[in-house]
C-alpha positions as CSV (number, residue, x, y, z in Angstrom):
1,M,0.1,-0.2,0.1
2,T,1.7,3.2,-1.3
3,D,-0.8,5.7,-1.7
4,G,-3.3,5.3,1.0
5,S,-5.4,2.4,-1.2
6,V,-5.9,-1.1,0.1
7,D,-3.8,-3.6,-1.9
8,K,-5.9,-6.6,-3.3
9,P,-5.3,-10.0,-2.4
10,T,-3.3,-12.1,-4.6
11,T,-5.9,-15.1,-4.6
12,G,-9.7,-15.0,-4.4
13,A,-11.1,-13.6,-1.0
14,S,-12.4,-16.1,1.3
15,Y,-14.8,-15.8,4.6
16,A,-12.0,-18.0,5.8
17,A,-9.4,-15.1,4.9
18,A,-11.6,-12.5,6.4
19,G,-11.5,-14.4,9.3
20,V,-14.7,-16.2,9.8
21,D,-14.1,-20.1,10.0
22,I,-17.3,-22.0,9.0
23,D,-15.3,-25.4,9.7
24,A,-15.1,-24.6,13.4
25,G,-18.2,-23.4,13.7
26,E,-19.5,-26.7,12.8
27,R,-17.0,-28.5,14.9
28,A,-18.4,-26.3,17.9
29,V,-21.8,-27.3,17.2
30,E,-20.7,-31.1,17.2
31,L,-19.0,-30.6,20.7
32,F,-21.7,-28.9,22.3
33,A,-24.8,-30.6,20.6
34,P,-24.6,-33.6,23.5
35,H,-24.9,-30.9,26.2
36,A,-27.7,-29.1,24.5
37,K,-29.7,-32.5,24.0
38,R,-29.8,-33.0,27.9
39,A,-31.6,-29.6,28.6
40,T,-34.8,-30.2,27.4
41,R,-38.6,-30.7,28.1
42,P,-41.1,-32.8,26.5
43,E,-42.9,-30.0,24.9
44,V,-39.8,-29.0,22.7
45,L,-40.8,-30.4,19.4
46,G,-37.8,-31.1,16.9
47,G,-33.9,-31.4,17.5
48,L,-31.2,-28.9,17.1
49,G,-30.4,-27.5,13.6
50,G,-33.7,-25.9,12.6
51,F,-34.2,-21.8,11.9
52,A,-36.5,-22.0,14.9
53,G,-37.1,-23.7,17.9
54,L,-40.8,-25.4,18.6
55,F,-41.9,-25.6,22.0
56,S,-45.8,-26.7,22.3
57,L,-47.3,-24.8,25.4
58,K,-49.2,-28.2,26.6
59,G,-51.0,-28.6,30.1
60,D,-54.4,-27.5,31.4
61,Y,-53.7,-24.0,31.7
62,R,-56.7,-22.1,32.2
63,E,-55.5,-18.6,31.3
64,P,-51.9,-18.4,30.6
65,V,-49.5,-15.5,30.3
66,L,-45.8,-15.7,29.1
67,A,-43.6,-13.9,30.6
68,S,-40.2,-13.1,29.0
69,S,-36.3,-11.6,30.2
70,S,-33.2,-11.2,28.9
71,D,-29.8,-10.9,30.3
72,G,-26.1,-11.3,30.2
73,V,-23.2,-11.8,32.5
74,G,-21.2,-8.8,32.1
75,T,-17.6,-8.3,33.2
76,K,-17.6,-11.4,34.9
77,L,-16.5,-13.2,31.6
78,V,-13.1,-11.1,31.4
79,I,-12.6,-13.3,34.8
80,A,-13.2,-16.4,32.7
81,Q,-11.1,-15.4,29.9
82,A,-8.2,-14.7,31.9
83,M,-8.2,-17.9,33.9
84,D,-9.6,-20.2,30.4
85,K,-12.2,-21.6,32.2
86,H,-15.2,-21.3,30.8
87,D,-17.7,-23.8,31.8
88,T,-19.6,-22.2,34.6
89,V,-20.4,-18.7,33.0
90,G,-23.2,-20.3,31.1
91,R,-24.7,-21.1,34.7
92,D,-24.4,-17.6,35.4
93,L,-26.2,-16.7,32.5
94,V,-29.3,-19.0,32.6
95,A,-29.7,-17.7,36.5
96,M,-29.7,-14.3,35.5
97,V,-32.6,-15.1,33.1
98,V,-35.0,-17.4,35.2
99,D,-34.3,-15.9,38.1
100,D,-36.1,-12.5,36.8
101,L,-38.8,-14.8,35.2
102,V,-39.7,-16.4,38.7
103,V,-40.2,-13.0,40.5
104,C,-43.7,-12.8,39.2
105,G,-44.1,-16.9,39.9
106,A,-43.8,-18.0,36.1
107,E,-42.3,-21.3,35.3
108,P,-38.9,-20.9,33.2
109,L,-40.0,-23.0,30.2
110,F,-37.0,-22.2,27.2
111,L,-34.3,-20.4,27.4
112,Q,-32.3,-19.4,23.8
113,D,-28.5,-18.1,24.0
114,Y,-26.2,-15.8,21.6
115,I,-22.4,-15.9,21.8
116,A,-20.5,-13.5,20.0
117,I,-16.9,-14.7,19.8
118,G,-13.6,-12.9,18.3
119,K,-13.0,-16.6,16.8
120,V,-14.5,-19.8,17.2
121,I,-12.3,-22.1,19.2
122,P,-14.9,-25.3,18.9
123,E,-13.9,-26.3,22.8
124,M,-14.4,-23.1,24.1
125,V,-17.3,-23.0,22.8
126,A,-18.5,-26.3,23.7
127,D,-17.8,-25.2,27.6
128,I,-20.0,-22.2,27.6
129,V,-22.8,-24.2,26.1
130,K,-22.1,-26.9,28.8
131,G,-22.4,-24.3,31.5
132,I,-25.5,-23.0,29.8
133,A,-26.8,-26.9,29.4
134,D,-26.0,-27.5,33.2
135,G,-28.1,-24.4,34.1
136,C,-31.1,-25.0,32.1
137,V,-31.3,-28.6,33.5
138,D,-31.0,-27.0,37.4
139,A,-33.7,-24.5,36.3
140,G,-35.8,-26.8,34.8
141,C,-35.9,-25.5,31.3
142,A,-35.1,-26.4,27.8
143,L,-32.0,-25.0,25.8
144,L,-34.4,-24.1,22.8
145,G,-31.8,-23.3,20.5
146,G,-29.2,-20.3,20.1
147,E,-26.5,-18.5,17.8
148,T,-22.9,-18.3,17.7
149,A,-21.3,-15.7,15.9
150,E,-17.8,-15.2,14.8
151,H,-16.6,-11.6,15.2
152,P,-13.4,-10.9,13.7
153,G,-11.3,-7.7,13.6
154,V,-14.5,-6.6,16.4
155,M,-13.6,-8.8,18.9
156,E,-10.2,-10.0,19.9
157,D,-9.4,-13.9,19.5
158,G,-10.4,-15.5,22.6
159,H,-12.5,-13.0,23.7
160,Y,-16.7,-13.6,23.9
161,D,-19.9,-11.8,25.1
162,I,-23.2,-13.7,26.1
163,S,-26.6,-13.2,26.3
164,A,-29.9,-15.1,26.3
165,T,-33.6,-14.8,26.6
166,G,-36.0,-17.0,28.5
167,V,-39.4,-17.4,28.2
168,G,-42.0,-18.4,31.3
169,V,-45.7,-18.9,32.1
170,V,-47.9,-18.1,34.6
171,E,-51.6,-18.5,35.2
172,A,-53.4,-15.1,35.1
173,D,-54.3,-15.2,38.3
174,S,-51.4,-16.3,39.9
175,I,-49.4,-13.4,38.6
176,L,-47.2,-12.7,41.9
177,G,-46.2,-8.7,42.0
178,P,-46.7,-5.7,44.7
179,D,-50.3,-5.4,44.4
180,R,-50.1,-8.8,46.8
181,V,-48.3,-7.2,49.1
182,R,-49.6,-6.3,52.6
183,A,-48.4,-4.2,55.6
184,G,-47.1,-6.8,58.4
185,D,-45.5,-9.1,55.8
186,V,-42.4,-10.7,56.2
187,V,-39.2,-10.2,54.2
188,I,-37.2,-13.7,54.0
189,A,-33.6,-13.5,52.2
190,M,-32.2,-16.8,50.3
191,G,-28.4,-16.5,50.8
192,S,-26.4,-15.8,47.8
193,S,-23.2,-18.0,46.0
194,G,-21.0,-14.7,46.2
195,L,-20.7,-12.0,44.1
196,H,-23.2,-13.6,41.3
197,S,-22.7,-11.8,38.2
198,N,-22.9,-8.1,39.3
199,G,-20.3,-5.4,40.2
200,Y,-17.4,-7.4,38.8
201,S,-16.4,-3.6,36.8
202,L,-15.8,-2.6,40.7
203,A,-14.4,-5.6,41.8
204,R,-12.0,-6.0,39.1
205,K,-10.7,-2.4,39.6
206,V,-10.3,-3.2,43.5
207,L,-8.7,-6.3,43.5
208,L,-6.5,-6.8,40.0
209,D,-6.1,-3.2,39.0
210,W,-5.3,-1.1,42.1
211,G,-4.7,-4.5,44.8
212,H,-2.5,-6.2,42.0
213,M,-4.1,-9.5,43.1
214,D,-3.4,-12.6,41.5
215,L,-6.3,-14.7,40.1
216,S,-4.4,-18.2,40.4
217,G,-3.6,-17.0,44.6
218,H,-5.0,-18.9,47.2
219,V,-6.9,-16.6,49.9
220,E,-7.1,-18.1,52.9
221,E,-10.6,-16.2,54.0
222,F,-11.8,-18.3,50.6
223,G,-10.2,-21.5,51.0
224,R,-9.5,-21.3,47.5
225,S,-7.7,-18.8,44.8
226,L,-9.3,-15.8,44.1
227,G,-10.5,-16.4,40.6
228,E,-12.1,-19.6,42.0
229,E,-14.1,-17.4,44.4
230,L,-14.9,-14.7,41.6
231,L,-16.1,-17.4,39.4
232,E,-18.5,-19.2,41.7
233,P,-21.5,-19.7,39.8
234,T,-24.8,-17.6,40.2
235,R,-26.9,-19.3,42.1
236,I,-30.5,-20.6,40.7
237,Y,-33.2,-20.0,43.0
238,A,-36.3,-21.0,39.8
239,K,-36.9,-24.3,41.2
240,D,-36.8,-23.2,45.0
241,C,-38.8,-20.3,44.4
242,L,-41.6,-22.3,42.6
243,A,-42.1,-24.5,45.3
244,L,-42.2,-21.8,47.9
245,A,-44.8,-20.5,45.7
246,A,-46.7,-23.4,45.3
247,E,-46.9,-24.2,49.0
248,S,-47.0,-21.3,51.2
249,D,-48.4,-18.0,50.6
250,V,-46.0,-15.8,48.7
251,R,-46.4,-12.1,47.9
252,T,-43.9,-11.3,45.5
253,F,-40.0,-12.3,44.9
254,A,-37.2,-9.9,44.2
255,H,-33.8,-11.2,42.6
256,V,-31.0,-9.1,44.1
257,T,-29.1,-8.2,40.8
258,G,-27.2,-4.7,39.9
259,G,-28.5,-1.9,42.1
260,G,-28.6,-4.1,44.9
261,L,-30.9,-5.2,48.0
262,A,-33.0,-2.0,48.5
263,D,-33.3,-1.0,45.1
264,N,-34.4,-4.3,43.7
265,L,-36.8,-5.1,46.8
266,S,-38.2,-1.3,46.5
267,R,-39.4,-2.4,42.5
268,V,-42.1,-4.8,43.9
269,L,-43.5,-2.8,47.1
270,P,-46.5,-0.9,45.8
271,K,-46.8,3.0,46.8
272,G,-47.4,3.7,50.7
273,L,-45.3,0.5,51.7
274,S,-41.6,0.4,53.0
275,A,-39.6,-2.7,54.1
276,E,-37.4,-2.3,57.0
277,L,-34.1,-4.8,56.7
278,E,-31.8,-5.5,59.5
279,R,-28.4,-5.9,58.6
280,N,-27.6,-7.6,61.8
281,T,-29.5,-10.8,60.6
282,W,-26.5,-11.6,58.4
283,T,-23.0,-11.4,58.0
284,P,-21.8,-10.6,54.3
285,A,-19.0,-13.3,52.8
286,P,-15.4,-12.4,53.0
287,I,-15.7,-11.7,49.4
288,F,-17.2,-8.5,50.1
289,S,-15.1,-7.5,53.0
290,L,-12.0,-8.1,50.9
291,I,-13.5,-5.4,48.4
292,A,-14.7,-2.8,50.9
293,Q,-11.5,-2.9,52.7
294,R,-9.3,-3.0,49.5
295,G,-11.0,-0.4,48.2
296,R,-12.1,1.7,50.5
297,V,-15.5,1.3,49.5
298,E,-18.0,3.3,51.6
299,R,-20.9,1.1,52.8
300,V,-23.7,2.7,50.6
301,E,-21.5,1.9,47.2
302,M,-21.2,-1.5,48.4
303,E,-24.8,-2.2,49.0
304,R,-26.2,-0.6,46.1
305,T,-23.4,-2.5,43.7
306,F,-23.4,-5.9,45.3
307,N,-25.8,-8.5,46.7
308,M,-24.1,-8.6,49.8
309,G,-24.7,-11.9,50.3
310,V,-28.6,-11.9,49.7
311,G,-29.2,-13.3,46.1
312,M,-32.9,-13.5,46.2
313,V,-35.8,-12.2,48.6
314,A,-39.6,-13.6,49.0
315,I,-42.0,-11.4,50.9
316,V,-44.5,-14.0,52.6
317,A,-48.1,-13.7,54.6
318,P,-46.8,-13.5,58.2
319,E,-48.9,-16.8,59.4
320,D,-46.8,-18.6,56.8
321,T,-43.2,-17.3,57.7
322,D,-42.4,-20.6,59.6
323,R,-43.5,-22.8,56.7
324,A,-41.7,-21.0,54.3
325,Q,-38.6,-21.2,56.1
326,A,-39.1,-24.8,56.5
327,I,-39.5,-25.5,52.7
328,L,-36.6,-23.0,52.0
329,T,-34.4,-25.0,54.7
330,A,-35.6,-28.6,53.4
331,R,-34.5,-27.5,50.2
332,H,-31.2,-26.4,51.3
333,V,-31.2,-22.9,50.6
334,D,-29.6,-20.8,53.5
335,N,-32.2,-18.5,54.4
336,W,-33.5,-15.9,57.4
337,V,-35.9,-13.4,58.3
338,L,-34.4,-9.9,56.7
339,G,-37.0,-7.7,58.1
340,T,-40.8,-6.6,57.7
341,I,-43.2,-4.7,55.4
342,K,-44.3,-1.4,57.1
343,R,-47.0,1.5,56.3
344,G,-45.8,4.6,54.8
345,E,-47.6,7.8,53.6
346,P,-50.4,6.9,51.5
347,G,-49.4,7.5,47.5
348,A,-45.4,7.6,48.9
349,P,-42.9,5.8,46.9
350,S,-42.3,2.5,48.0
351,A,-38.8,2.2,49.7
352,A,-36.6,-0.5,51.4
353,T,-34.2,0.7,53.8
354,L,-31.5,-1.2,55.3
355,V,-31.0,-0.6,59.3
356,G,-28.4,-1.4,62.1
357,D,-24.9,-3.1,61.6
358,H,-23.3,-6.5,60.1
359,P,-21.7,-8.2,62.7
360,R,-18.1,-9.1,62.4
361,F,-18.2,-7.0,58.6
């Protein structure tokens, strides 16, 4: 190139020469197909390879309402790529989608994923899909289809982003939400498995950029490496929430993601009601303390960025508190009474407030 023009190739151009390897894509499908086939339901029609996934809405529904949710995993993927470990982030993806669906009482039916990757490495894609399939099995939904798109020149080799859309169903008269919440109701917390999939931009800045911590380095408080702690998959609460709603008087749920506990709980409260939550009912896991201390992160910033150890919240009728806790305990879900719903000024904006201090935090 001598005059600003682009030299033409000496041989015929091809998609492969442009950076897209169709053969690698087909090999990736061969590798992940067995995983995808595990994540199914009886309502799924046909198999892999169609232009559209088919799902027959069977069952004795009276007035079925479809619910949908879309999400991704965010910059937690940077940790997976740095550690070259890709078989867990798919579980994070499923959790972020299906745990939003169950907030309104919807049973997750199926999920479709999208993987954008700089260069298709079949084994890497297969690992990602394996994690997605594992998550779908845990959530009881089908992996109905998806797309893997190779983006050479736009994304670096080995870099990728993932997203998904899920669909669920709930009877019209069983939809959970703010209209069911009453003063005196009890707020039950369900413990998180760690950071889940939110706040990783702050966590990476504090621990890796500023703290220069090694992802492979052992951390005594965790009993494992920093990277392993940061890649702990997001807990999937879908089946637990559905069982709780079926067996006790649940008003609604709140999935604690970006924005933290107070903001997400406020989303499911009606005007004129507020939630008072007691910090002294639990101690956040060591990962939260490490970030707060290393980054000198103020409490208000921690609480609006991270879940702080609470991944899902159920609001239940006060007379069903013991029953709800027994159901969760039997399902091996760490849970505790977090607070209560209180009456405020009529028409006042809903709000959730954290009071007191965490023990040993």
